KESEFI-281767 format. One record per residue (C-alpha): residue number from 1; residue in one letter; z, x, y. Coordinates in steps of 0.02 Angstrom, whole numbers, always signed. Layout:
N
+-------+--------+--------+--------+--------+
! rolum ! vexmar !     pz !     px !     py !
+-------+--------+--------+--------+--------+
!   NUM !      A !      Z !      X !      Y !
...
+-------+--------+--------+--------+--------+
END
This chain:
448
+-------+--------+--------+--------+--------+
! rolum ! vexmar !     pz !     px !     py !
+-------+--------+--------+--------+--------+
!     1 !      M !  +3303 !  +4464 !  +5935 !
!     2 !      D !  +3339 !  +4514 !  +6116 !
!     3 !      K !  +3527 !  +4535 !  +6092 !
!     4 !      L !  +3498 !  +4629 !  +5929 !
!     5 !      K !  +3369 !  +4746 !  +6006 !
!     6 !      K !  +3484 !  +4788 !  +6151 !
!     7 !      W !  +3632 !  +4822 !  +6035 !
!     8 !      L !  +3529 !  +4930 !  +5918 !
!     9 !      K !  +3460 !  +5032 !  +6064 !
!    10 !      E !  +3629 !  +5055 !  +6147 !
!    11 !      N !  +3704 !  +5119 !  +5984 !
!    12 !      E !  +3553 !  +5230 !  +5947 !
!    13 !      I !  +3531 !  +5152 !  +5775 !
!    14 !      T !  +3395 !  +5226 !  +5664 !
!    15 !      E !  +3425 !  +5126 !  +5503 !
!    16 !      V !  +3479 !  +4948 !  +5469 !
!    17 !      E !  +3561 !  +4883 !  +5311 !
!    18 !      C !  +3514 !  +4700 !  +5296 !
!    19 !      V !  +3639 !  +4618 !  +5180 !
!    20 !      V !  +3696 !  +4453 !  +5106 !
!    21 !      S !  +3841 !  +4421 !  +4989 !
!    22 !      D !  +3800 !  +4362 !  +4814 !
!    23 !      L !  +3914 !  +4246 !  +4716 !
!    24 !      S !  +4023 !  +4391 !  +4656 !
!    25 !      G !  +4041 !  +4465 !  +4831 !
!    26 !      I !  +3920 !  +4608 !  +4800 !
!    27 !      A !  +3815 !  +4660 !  +4950 !
!    28 !      R !  +3630 !  +4630 !  +4911 !
!    29 !      G !  +3488 !  +4671 !  +5028 !
!    30 !      K !  +3373 !  +4805 !  +5096 !
!    31 !      I !  +3384 !  +4962 !  +5202 !
!    32 !      A !  +3251 !  +4971 !  +5336 !
!    33 !      P !  +3204 !  +5089 !  +5478 !
!    34 !      V !  +3257 !  +5010 !  +5641 !
!    35 !      D !  +3078 !  +4988 !  +5704 !
!    36 !      K !  +3026 !  +4897 !  +5547 !
!    37 !      F !  +3180 !  +4786 !  +5558 !
!    38 !      I !  +3142 !  +4740 !  +5739 !
!    39 !      N !  +2958 !  +4708 !  +5706 !
!    40 !      E !  +2987 !  +4594 !  +5556 !
!    41 !      G !  +3139 !  +4505 !  +5624 !
!    42 !      E !  +3192 !  +4442 !  +5453 !
!    43 !      M !  +3209 !  +4496 !  +5272 !
!    44 !      R !  +3151 !  +4418 !  +5110 !
!    45 !      L !  +3238 !  +4431 !  +4941 !
!    46 !      P !  +3190 !  +4357 !  +4772 !
!    47 !      E !  +3281 !  +4197 !  +4728 !
!    48 !      S !  +3342 !  +4278 !  +4567 !
!    49 !      V !  +3482 !  +4372 !  +4658 !
!    50 !      L !  +3563 !  +4203 !  +4691 !
!    51 !      L !  +3601 !  +4183 !  +4505 !
!    52 !      Q !  +3637 !  +4364 !  +4460 !
!    53 !      T !  +3800 !  +4406 !  +4373 !
!    54 !      V !  +3918 !  +4549 !  +4410 !
!    55 !      T !  +3840 !  +4642 !  +4261 !
!    56 !      G !  +3665 !  +4622 !  +4333 !
!    57 !      D !  +3613 !  +4489 !  +4207 !
!    58 !      Y !  +3547 !  +4316 !  +4246 !
!    59 !      V !  +3598 !  +4142 !  +4191 !
!    60 !      D !  +3510 !  +4054 !  +4048 !
!    61 !      D !  +3336 !  +3988 !  +4080 !
!    62 !      D !  +3384 !  +3803 !  +4075 !
!    63 !      I !  +3499 !  +3826 !  +4226 !
!    64 !      Y !  +3392 !  +3959 !  +4309 !
!    65 !      Y !  +3233 !  +3854 !  +4316 !
!    66 !      A !  +3327 !  +3695 !  +4357 !
!    67 !      L !  +3393 !  +3776 !  +4517 !
!    68 !      L !  +3258 !  +3902 !  +4563 !
!    69 !      D !  +3069 !  +3902 !  +4575 !
!    70 !      E !  +2983 !  +3955 !  +4413 !
!    71 !      A !  +2876 !  +4078 !  +4511 !
!    72 !      D !  +3032 !  +4176 !  +4565 !
!    73 !      I !  +2986 !  +4157 !  +4748 !
!    74 !      D !  +3074 !  +4239 !  +4896 !
!    75 !      F !  +3201 !  +4160 !  +5010 !
!    76 !      I !  +3215 !  +4204 !  +5194 !
!    77 !      C !  +3359 !  +4302 !  +5269 !
!    78 !      K !  +3385 !  +4298 !  +5457 !
!    79 !      P !  +3506 !  +4415 !  +5548 !
!    80 !      D !  +3662 !  +4342 !  +5626 !
!    81 !      E !  +3676 !  +4424 !  +5798 !
!    82 !      D !  +3865 !  +4397 !  +5791 !
!    83 !      A !  +3882 !  +4495 !  +5628 !
!    84 !      L !  +3831 !  +4670 !  +5682 !
!    85 !      Y !  +3930 !  +4819 !  +5619 !
!    86 !      L !  +3913 !  +5007 !  +5637 !
!    87 !      L !  +3931 !  +5108 !  +5477 !
!    88 !      P !  +4028 !  +5263 !  +5529 !
!    89 !      W !  +4021 !  +5350 !  +5359 !
!    90 !      T !  +3831 !  +5369 !  +5352 !
!    91 !      V !  +3734 !  +5525 !  +5398 !
!    92 !      E !  +3601 !  +5428 !  +5495 !
!    93 !      K !  +3654 !  +5310 !  +5635 !
!    94 !      T !  +3660 !  +5152 !  +5530 !
!    95 !      A !  +3704 !  +4971 !  +5562 !
!    96 !      Q !  +3748 !  +4837 !  +5437 !
!    97 !      I !  +3691 !  +4663 !  +5488 !
!    98 !      I !  +3745 !  +4512 !  +5388 !
!    99 !      H !  +3605 !  +4386 !  +5364 !
!   100 !      D !  +3599 !  +4198 !  +5338 !
!   101 !      T !  +3486 !  +4128 !  +5204 !
!   102 !      F !  +3354 !  +3991 !  +5212 !
!   103 !      D !  +3218 !  +3918 !  +5104 !
!   104 !      K !  +3036 !  +3915 !  +5161 !
!   105 !      M !  +3066 !  +3746 !  +5246 !
!   106 !      G !  +3207 !  +3819 !  +5351 !
!   107 !      N !  +3349 !  +3736 !  +5255 !
!   108 !      P !  +3507 !  +3837 !  +5221 !
!   109 !      I !  +3515 !  +3901 !  +5042 !
!   110 !      E !  +3654 !  +3805 !  +4954 !
!   111 !      L !  +3692 !  +3945 !  +4831 !
!   112 !      T !  +3741 !  +4079 !  +4955 !
!   113 !      P !  +3929 !  +4099 !  +4988 !
!   114 !      R !  +3915 !  +4115 !  +5178 !
!   115 !      N !  +3825 !  +3947 !  +5185 !
!   116 !      V !  +3960 !  +3870 !  +5074 !
!   117 !      L !  +4093 !  +3921 !  +5199 !
!   118 !      K !  +3988 !  +3858 !  +5344 !
!   119 !      K !  +3972 !  +3690 !  +5257 !
!   120 !      V !  +4162 !  +3675 !  +5245 !
!   121 !      L !  +4186 !  +3727 !  +5426 !
!   122 !      K !  +4063 !  +3591 !  +5476 !
!   123 !      L !  +4177 !  +3462 !  +5394 !
!   124 !      Y !  +4320 !  +3520 !  +5504 !
!   125 !      E !  +4210 !  +3522 !  +5658 !
!   126 !      E !  +4164 !  +3340 !  +5631 !
!   127 !      K !  +4350 !  +3298 !  +5637 !
!   128 !      N !  +4375 !  +3400 !  +5796 !
!   129 !      W !  +4481 !  +3522 !  +5696 !
!   130 !      K !  +4469 !  +3712 !  +5699 !
!   131 !      P !  +4540 !  +3812 !  +5552 !
!   132 !      V !  +4628 !  +3977 !  +5581 !
!   133 !      V !  +4653 !  +4101 !  +5439 !
!   134 !      A !  +4733 !  +4270 !  +5411 !
!   135 !      P !  +4694 !  +4360 !  +5247 !
!   136 !      E !  +4808 !  +4490 !  +5168 !
!   137 !      M !  +4715 !  +4611 !  +5053 !
!   138 !      E !  +4804 !  +4704 !  +4914 !
!   139 !      F !  +4723 !  +4850 !  +4822 !
!   140 !      Y !  +4759 !  +5002 !  +4716 !
!   141 !      L !  +4716 !  +5184 !  +4745 !
!   142 !      T !  +4682 !  +5275 !  +4582 !
!   143 !      A !  +4622 !  +5443 !  +4520 !
!   144 !      R !  +4438 !  +5455 !  +4481 !
!   145 !      C !  +4396 !  +5415 !  +4300 !
!   146 !      E !  +4221 !  +5417 !  +4226 !
!   147 !      D !  +4270 !  +5337 !  +4059 !
!   148 !      P !  +4302 !  +5148 !  +4075 !
!   149 !      D !  +4394 !  +5151 !  +3907 !
!   150 !      L !  +4533 !  +5259 !  +3980 !
!   151 !      P !  +4679 !  +5182 !  +4077 !
!   152 !      L !  +4682 !  +5212 !  +4264 !
!   153 !      E !  +4806 !  +5339 !  +4333 !
!   154 !      P !  +4885 !  +5357 !  +4506 !
!   155 !      P !  +4799 !  +5480 !  +4622 !
!   156 !      I !  +4871 !  +5645 !  +4681 !
!   157 !      G !  +4946 !  +5628 !  +4856 !
!   158 !      R !  +4973 !  +5757 !  +4993 !
!   159 !      S !  +5126 !  +5823 !  +4901 !
!   160 !      G !  +5018 !  +5871 !  +4753 !
!   161 !      R !  +5106 !  +5745 !  +4641 !
!   162 !      M !  +5072 !  +5574 !  +4571 !
!   163 !      E !  +5178 !  +5430 !  +4632 !
!   164 !      T !  +5310 !  +5371 !  +4508 !
!   165 !      G !  +5417 !  +5216 !  +4500 !
!   166 !      R !  +5412 !  +5065 !  +4614 !
!   167 !      Q !  +5395 !  +5112 !  +4797 !
!   168 !      S !  +5390 !  +4941 !  +4882 !
!   169 !      F !  +5377 !  +4958 !  +5072 !
!   170 !      S !  +5402 !  +5147 !  +5061 !
!   171 !      I !  +5339 !  +5235 !  +5217 !
!   172 !      D !  +5340 !  +5406 !  +5133 !
!   173 !      A !  +5239 !  +5341 !  +4984 !
!   174 !      A !  +5108 !  +5268 !  +5101 !
!   175 !      N !  +5105 !  +5429 !  +5202 !
!   176 !      E !  +5050 !  +5523 !  +5045 !
!   177 !      F !  +4876 !  +5458 !  +5086 !
!   178 !      D !  +4880 !  +5476 !  +5275 !
!   179 !      P !  +4711 !  +5564 !  +5290 !
!   180 !      L !  +4626 !  +5423 !  +5195 !
!   181 !      F !  +4709 !  +5287 !  +5297 !
!   182 !      E !  +4674 !  +5376 !  +5461 !
!   183 !      D !  +4489 !  +5371 !  +5418 !
!   184 !      M !  +4505 !  +5190 !  +5363 !
!   185 !      Y !  +4585 !  +5136 !  +5528 !
!   186 !      E !  +4461 !  +5238 !  +5631 !
!   187 !      W !  +4312 !  +5167 !  +5538 !
!   188 !      C !  +4379 !  +4989 !  +5550 !
!   189 !      E !  +4406 !  +5009 !  +5737 !
!   190 !      T !  +4228 !  +5074 !  +5757 !
!   191 !      Q !  +4164 !  +4919 !  +5667 !
!   192 !      G !  +4277 !  +4797 !  +5758 !
!   193 !      L !  +4375 !  +4747 !  +5603 !
!   194 !      V !  +4540 !  +4675 !  +5661 !
!   195 !      I !  +4656 !  +4747 !  +5530 !
!   196 !      D !  +4840 !  +4754 !  +5570 !
!   197 !      T !  +4986 !  +4808 !  +5460 !
!   198 !      L !  +4979 !  +4932 !  +5316 !
!   199 !      I !  +5110 !  +4904 !  +5181 !
!   200 !      H !  +5150 !  +4994 !  +5020 !
!   201 !      E !  +5159 !  +4857 !  +4890 !
!   202 !      E !  +5258 !  +4848 !  +4729 !
!   203 !      G !  +5136 !  +4934 !  +4611 !
!   204 !      V !  +5110 !  +5122 !  +4595 !
!   205 !      A !  +4992 !  +5172 !  +4738 !
!   206 !      Q !  +4965 !  +4987 !  +4776 !
!   207 !      M !  +4940 !  +4946 !  +4960 !
!   208 !      E !  +4911 !  +4795 !  +5070 !
!   209 !      I !  +4815 !  +4776 !  +5231 !
!   210 !      N !  +4843 !  +4623 !  +5341 !
!   211 !      F !  +4708 !  +4550 !  +5451 !
!   212 !      R !  +4748 !  +4466 !  +5617 !
!   213 !      H !  +4722 !  +4279 !  +5618 !
!   214 !      G !  +4558 !  +4211 !  +5680 !
!   215 !      D !  +4397 !  +4117 !  +5644 !
!   216 !      P !  +4368 !  +4093 !  +5455 !
!   217 !      L !  +4185 !  +4146 !  +5457 !
!   218 !      V !  +4222 !  +4304 !  +5557 !
!   219 !      L !  +4368 !  +4348 !  +5442 !
!   220 !      A !  +4264 !  +4318 !  +5285 !
!   221 !      D !  +4131 !  +4436 !  +5354 !
!   222 !      Q !  +4263 !  +4565 !  +5395 !
!   223 !      V !  +4347 !  +4559 !  +5224 !
!   224 !      F !  +4174 !  +4575 !  +5145 !
!   225 !      L !  +4143 !  +4732 !  +5247 !
!   226 !      F !  +4321 !  +4799 !  +5233 !
!   227 !      K !  +4308 !  +4814 !  +5045 !
!   228 !      R !  +4158 !  +4927 !  +5064 !
!   229 !      T !  +4237 !  +5024 !  +5207 !
!   230 !      L !  +4395 !  +5062 !  +5107 !
!   231 !      R !  +4296 !  +5114 !  +4954 !
!   232 !      E !  +4195 !  +5235 !  +5060 !
!   233 !      A !  +4353 !  +5308 !  +5139 !
!   234 !      A !  +4430 !  +5330 !  +4966 !
!   235 !      L !  +4276 !  +5416 !  +4898 !
!   236 !      K !  +4277 !  +5537 !  +5045 !
!   237 !      H !  +4453 !  +5588 !  +4991 !
!   238 !      Q !  +4411 !  +5602 !  +4806 !
!   239 !      V !  +4505 !  +5446 !  +4750 !
!   240 !      V !  +4455 !  +5269 !  +4705 !
!   241 !      A !  +4503 !  +5105 !  +4790 !
!   242 !      T !  +4494 !  +4952 !  +4680 !
!   243 !      F !  +4511 !  +4767 !  +4717 !
!   244 !      M !  +4519 !  +4718 !  +4534 !
!   245 !      S !  +4646 !  +4579 !  +4514 !
!   246 !      K !  +4743 !  +4669 !  +4375 !
!   247 !      P !  +4680 !  +4848 !  +4354 !
!   248 !      I !  +4835 !  +4928 !  +4275 !
!   249 !      T !  +4939 !  +4870 !  +4127 !
!   250 !      D !  +5119 !  +4821 !  +4169 !
!   251 !      E !  +5089 !  +4839 !  +4356 !
!   252 !      P !  +5080 !  +4692 !  +4478 !
!   253 !      G !  +4910 !  +4616 !  +4514 !
!   254 !      S !  +4820 !  +4621 !  +4680 !
!   255 !      A !  +4799 !  +4464 !  +4785 !
!   256 !      M !  +4706 !  +4403 !  +4937 !
!   257 !      H !  +4841 !  +4294 !  +5014 !
!   258 !      L !  +4769 !  +4170 !  +5139 !
!   259 !      H !  +4873 !  +4106 !  +5285 !
!   260 !      Q !  +4792 !  +3950 !  +5355 !
!   261 !      S !  +4825 !  +3825 !  +5493 !
!   262 !      I !  +4722 !  +3697 !  +5588 !
!   263 !      V !  +4715 !  +3674 !  +5777 !
!   264 !      D !  +4640 !  +3537 !  +5882 !
!   265 !      A !  +4471 !  +3601 !  +5942 !
!   266 !      K !  +4497 !  +3533 !  +6119 !
!   267 !      T !  +4681 !  +3564 !  +6153 !
!   268 !      G !  +4713 !  +3714 !  +6040 !
!   269 !      K !  +4873 !  +3631 !  +5977 !
!   270 !      N !  +4922 !  +3654 !  +5796 !
!   271 !      V !  +4890 !  +3487 !  +5708 !
!   272 !      F !  +5019 !  +3534 !  +5576 !
!   273 !      T !  +5154 !  +3504 !  +5708 !
!   274 !      N !  +5210 !  +3343 !  +5794 !
!   275 !      E !  +5252 !  +3334 !  +5979 !
!   276 !      D !  +5438 !  +3351 !  +5937 !
!   277 !      G !  +5407 !  +3510 !  +5838 !
!   278 !      T !  +5424 !  +3434 !  +5664 !
!   279 !      S !  +5296 !  +3447 !  +5524 !
!   280 !      S !  +5155 !  +3321 !  +5539 !
!   281 !      S !  +5079 !  +3208 !  +5406 !
!   282 !      L !  +4922 !  +3315 !  +5417 !
!   283 !      F !  +5025 !  +3467 !  +5368 !
!   284 !      Y !  +5093 !  +3380 !  +5214 !
!   285 !      G !  +4920 !  +3312 !  +5173 !
!   286 !      H !  +4849 !  +3488 !  +5183 !
!   287 !      I !  +4980 !  +3553 !  +5061 !
!   288 !      A !  +4951 !  +3406 !  +4945 !
!   289 !      G !  +4764 !  +3439 !  +4944 !
!   290 !      L !  +4796 !  +3620 !  +4897 !
!   291 !      Q !  +4913 !  +3565 !  +4758 !
!   292 !      Q !  +4791 !  +3440 !  +4686 !
!   293 !      F !  +4627 !  +3534 !  +4698 !
!   294 !      I !  +4669 !  +3719 !  +4678 !
!   295 !      P !  +4680 !  +3700 !  +4488 !
!   296 !      E !  +4509 !  +3616 !  +4489 !
!   297 !      M !  +4430 !  +3749 !  +4600 !
!   298 !      L !  +4523 !  +3897 !  +4527 !
!   299 !      P !  +4366 !  +3997 !  +4480 !
!   300 !      M !  +4333 !  +4018 !  +4667 !
!   301 !      F !  +4505 !  +4099 !  +4684 !
!   302 !      A !  +4508 !  +4186 !  +4515 !
!   303 !      P !  +4324 !  +4222 !  +4478 !
!   304 !      N !  +4335 !  +4347 !  +4335 !
!   305 !      V !  +4409 !  +4364 !  +4162 !
!   306 !      N !  +4526 !  +4496 !  +4230 !
!   307 !      S !  +4586 !  +4378 !  +4367 !
!   308 !      F !  +4689 !  +4276 !  +4245 !
!   309 !      R !  +4790 !  +4427 !  +4188 !
!   310 !      R !  +4876 !  +4418 !  +4358 !
!   311 !      F !  +4954 !  +4246 !  +4333 !
!   312 !      L !  +5114 !  +4296 !  +4244 !
!   313 !      P !  +5295 !  +4249 !  +4288 !
!   314 !      D !  +5401 !  +4384 !  +4370 !
!   315 !      T !  +5250 !  +4490 !  +4418 !
!   316 !      S !  +5242 !  +4445 !  +4603 !
!   317 !      A !  +5104 !  +4319 !  +4566 !
!   318 !      P !  +5102 !  +4129 !  +4563 !
!   319 !      V !  +5100 !  +4028 !  +4403 !
!   320 !      N !  +5089 !  +3856 !  +4485 !
!   321 !      V !  +5043 !  +3764 !  +4645 !
!   322 !      E !  +5219 !  +3721 !  +4696 !
!   323 !      W !  +5262 !  +3742 !  +4879 !
!   324 !      G !  +5418 !  +3802 !  +4964 !
!   325 !      E !  +5483 !  +3867 !  +5129 !
!   326 !      E !  +5498 !  +4058 !  +5129 !
!   327 !      N !  +5479 !  +4054 !  +4940 !
!   328 !      R !  +5366 !  +4191 !  +4869 !
!   329 !      T !  +5390 !  +4128 !  +4691 !
!   330 !      C !  +5280 !  +3977 !  +4733 !
!   331 !      G !  +5092 !  +3972 !  +4739 !
!   332 !      L !  +5102 !  +3895 !  +4913 !
!   333 !      R !  +5225 !  +3972 !  +5035 !
!   334 !      V !  +5271 !  +3905 !  +5207 !
!   335 !      P !  +5330 !  +4053 !  +5313 !
!   336 !      S !  +5466 !  +4035 !  +5443 !
!   337 !      C !  +5380 !  +4025 !  +5611 !
!   338 !      S !  +5369 !  +3932 !  +5776 !
!   339 !      P !  +5301 !  +3753 !  +5777 !
!   340 !      Q !  +5137 !  +3811 !  +5855 !
!   341 !      S !  +5117 !  +3942 !  +5717 !
!   342 !      R !  +5156 !  +3824 !  +5573 !
!   343 !      R !  +5046 !  +3871 !  +5426 !
!   344 !      V !  +5037 !  +3880 !  +5238 !
!   345 !      E !  +5006 !  +4038 !  +5137 !
!   346 !      N !  +4895 !  +4013 !  +4985 !
!   347 !      R !  +4951 !  +4149 !  +4863 !
!   348 !      L !  +4831 !  +4102 !  +4722 !
!   349 !      P !  +4672 !  +4199 !  +4771 !
!   350 !      G !  +4649 !  +4369 !  +4691 !
!   351 !      A !  +4589 !  +4523 !  +4784 !
!   352 !      D !  +4433 !  +4513 !  +4675 !
!   353 !      A !  +4383 !  +4343 !  +4746 !
!   354 !      N !  +4230 !  +4323 !  +4856 !
!   355 !      S !  +4305 !  +4306 !  +5031 !
!   356 !      Y !  +4181 !  +4172 !  +5084 !
!   357 !      L !  +4211 !  +4065 !  +4931 !
!   358 !      A !  +4400 !  +4087 !  +4925 !
!   359 !      I !  +4420 !  +4039 !  +5108 !
!   360 !      A !  +4297 !  +3895 !  +5088 !
!   361 !      A !  +4386 !  +3826 !  +4935 !
!   362 !      S !  +4559 !  +3845 !  +5011 !
!   363 !      L !  +4508 !  +3755 !  +5170 !
!   364 !      L !  +4415 !  +3621 !  +5072 !
!   365 !      C !  +4567 !  +3582 !  +4964 !
!   366 !      G !  +4673 !  +3560 !  +5120 !
!   367 !      Y !  +4538 !  +3458 !  +5207 !
!   368 !      I !  +4527 !  +3333 !  +5065 !
!   369 !      G !  +4715 !  +3313 !  +5068 !
!   370 !      M !  +4713 !  +3282 !  +5256 !
!   371 !      V !  +4573 !  +3153 !  +5257 !
!   372 !      R !  +4643 !  +3061 !  +5105 !
!   373 !      D !  +4823 !  +3069 !  +5169 !
!   374 !      L !  +4886 !  +3141 !  +5005 !
!   375 !      K !  +5072 !  +3171 !  +4979 !
!   376 !      P !  +5142 !  +3335 !  +4912 !
!   377 !      T !  +5280 !  +3357 !  +4787 !
!   378 !      P !  +5454 !  +3395 !  +4855 !
!   379 !      P !  +5471 !  +3578 !  +4905 !
!   380 !      A !  +5531 !  +3692 !  +4766 !
!   381 !      Q !  +5705 !  +3763 !  +4779 !
!   382 !      G !  +5750 !  +3930 !  +4702 !
!   383 !      R !  +5639 !  +4017 !  +4574 !
!   384 !      G !  +5468 !  +3935 !  +4570 !
!   385 !      Y !  +5421 !  +4037 !  +4417 !
!   386 !      E !  +5522 !  +3916 !  +4311 !
!   387 !      I !  +5413 !  +3769 !  +4366 !
!   388 !      R !  +5254 !  +3756 !  +4264 !
!   389 !      S !  +5186 !  +3589 !  +4324 !
!   390 !      P !  +5052 !  +3557 !  +4378 !
!   391 !      V !  +4990 !  +3686 !  +4257 !
!   392 !      L !  +4853 !  +3808 !  +4306 !
!   393 !      P !  +4715 !  +3843 !  +4179 !
!   394 !      Y !  +4761 !  +3996 !  +4076 !
!   395 !      T !  +4585 !  +4064 !  +4052 !
!   396 !      L !  +4421 !  +4074 !  +4145 !
!   397 !      E !  +4341 !  +3962 !  +4014 !
!   398 !      A !  +4468 !  +3824 !  +4041 !
!   399 !      A !  +4457 !  +3843 !  +4230 !
!   400 !      L !  +4268 !  +3827 !  +4229 !
!   401 !      E !  +4280 !  +3669 !  +4126 !
!   402 !      M !  +4401 !  +3594 !  +4252 !
!   403 !      M !  +4288 !  +3645 !  +4396 !
!   404 !      E !  +4138 !  +3567 !  +4309 !
!   405 !      N !  +4233 !  +3402 !  +4296 !
!   406 !      C !  +4286 !  +3405 !  +4480 !
!   407 !      D !  +4172 !  +3284 !  +4572 !
!   408 !      E !  +4229 !  +3351 !  +4741 !
!   409 !      V !  +4148 !  +3521 !  +4713 !
!   410 !      A !  +3973 !  +3449 !  +4700 !
!   411 !      E !  +4010 !  +3315 !  +4831 !
!   412 !      Y !  +4065 !  +3436 !  +4967 !
!   413 !      L !  +3984 !  +3601 !  +4918 !
!   414 !      G !  +3823 !  +3538 !  +4838 !
!   415 !      E !  +3761 !  +3509 !  +4662 !
!   416 !      S !  +3658 !  +3670 !  +4661 !
!   417 !      F !  +3808 !  +3777 !  +4707 !
!   418 !      A !  +3921 !  +3693 !  +4579 !
!   419 !      R !  +3798 !  +3714 !  +4436 !
!   420 !      G !  +3743 !  +3889 !  +4487 !
!   421 !      Y !  +3917 !  +3961 !  +4514 !
!   422 !      I !  +3984 !  +3892 !  +4350 !
!   423 !      A !  +3831 !  +3956 !  +4257 !
!   424 !      V !  +3851 !  +4132 !  +4328 !
!   425 !      K !  +4035 !  +4140 !  +4282 !
!   426 !      R !  +4001 !  +4072 !  +4107 !
!   427 !      K !  +3870 !  +4206 !  +4082 !
!   428 !      E !  +3996 !  +4339 !  +4133 !
!   429 !      Q !  +4123 !  +4265 !  +4013 !
!   430 !      E !  +3994 !  +4272 !  +3874 !
!   431 !      N !  +3959 !  +4456 !  +3912 !
!   432 !      F !  +4145 !  +4494 !  +3908 !
!   433 !      K !  +4161 !  +4418 !  +3735 !
!   434 !      R !  +4032 !  +4540 !  +3668 !
!   435 !      V !  +4146 !  +4689 !  +3705 !
!   436 !      I !  +4280 !  +4738 !  +3578 !
!   437 !      S !  +4438 !  +4797 !  +3666 !
!   438 !      S !  +4548 !  +4947 !  +3623 !
!   439 !      W !  +4692 !  +4824 !  +3589 !
!   440 !      E !  +4590 !  +4743 !  +3450 !
!   441 !      R !  +4550 !  +4911 !  +3371 !
!   442 !      E !  +4729 !  +4971 !  +3386 !
!   443 !      F !  +4817 !  +4821 !  +3312 !
!   444 !      L !  +4688 !  +4735 !  +3202 !
!   445 !      L !  +4579 !  +4872 !  +3129 !
!   446 !      L !  +4692 !  +4919 !  +2982 !
!   447 !      T !  +4815 !  +4774 !  +2978 !
!   448 !      V !  +4724 !  +4610 !  +2954 !
+-------+--------+--------+--------+--------+
END
């Protein structure tokens, strides 16, 4: 705790938010006075939060008690001294510290997303490979709305008007929310979040923030915190920021595009590139692994019922796992770049995905392709939207069934994670089915 104590004292911290990410990416934990945090040195949470759904419910008893202790015991959370962040929006001087999770024997908890990502990074480490990722986060700004049955509307900007029409890459449209984004950038800088470019995307009041490339665990932590930071900045300015995959009818969905490459841990050279500058067999194997296993791990990229509303042709979203050079109509895009920067952009993950799990799954798919020397399909030419093979699952139900039948998920990520994650998502799907939508009332009530 020496490094932690010094940092807390230097920053005059009075409160500490001790957090872990649950399966849905929600921050769970406790808020403690700094003295109590230092004296205890760790936090305990009930095991039940590991199998809690986004609605606050729990999985069925047969899965619950198969994976967790019947006594609903605590697990142990220990602070990561490299995951310390100031919270600039709080009244008290507050720090958020991301914790790692362990059972009472000191073993990492298999069900927690941060440990899932660490497990995948360990696979790369054993091969003397080091992954590099750069997430791109899309999101919408909307007006506040207390009634979830009402459609979302664009917020009022500095001009006093709502945005209309498609304003892709518009500087003026982005500047409508300058005060909000100034706070966002200032708060991110205070926390050490390495965000880069701000872009106005295709949807009405839809934006994108790019992160600089770096270590996958660090970037997953930062995306996890960025979502909260942006929401707080939006609330300060009386608007809402949402990372729902498809929040508005007839508008494009929001993605978490993942740029990924692999370098040699000793030399720092990109293993996707041969000495003569051409693409290596490892590069093609990585792409092939993504092509083969993304459909089978899709719930880690598209974790919610709403996620699947994004996968429609001609809506700036992928409908397949084809790959192509500089081709944004494919699920896997290879940007034009120097040989040392050769990478692939996975365009499948939604903005609603858990950053730890999406990055873990994306790197795992590529890893399997590399170690098995898989071969990709020929690169797509022209409009990738017209290519529908291999076909992605169309619904969360179908995707969960494919994931359940994928042996590699349990083999590499653990049986407990595979069973627990699928059970949580099935419970959420069940809860969704209980709700009757406005579409059903509008078109079926008096006609069928």
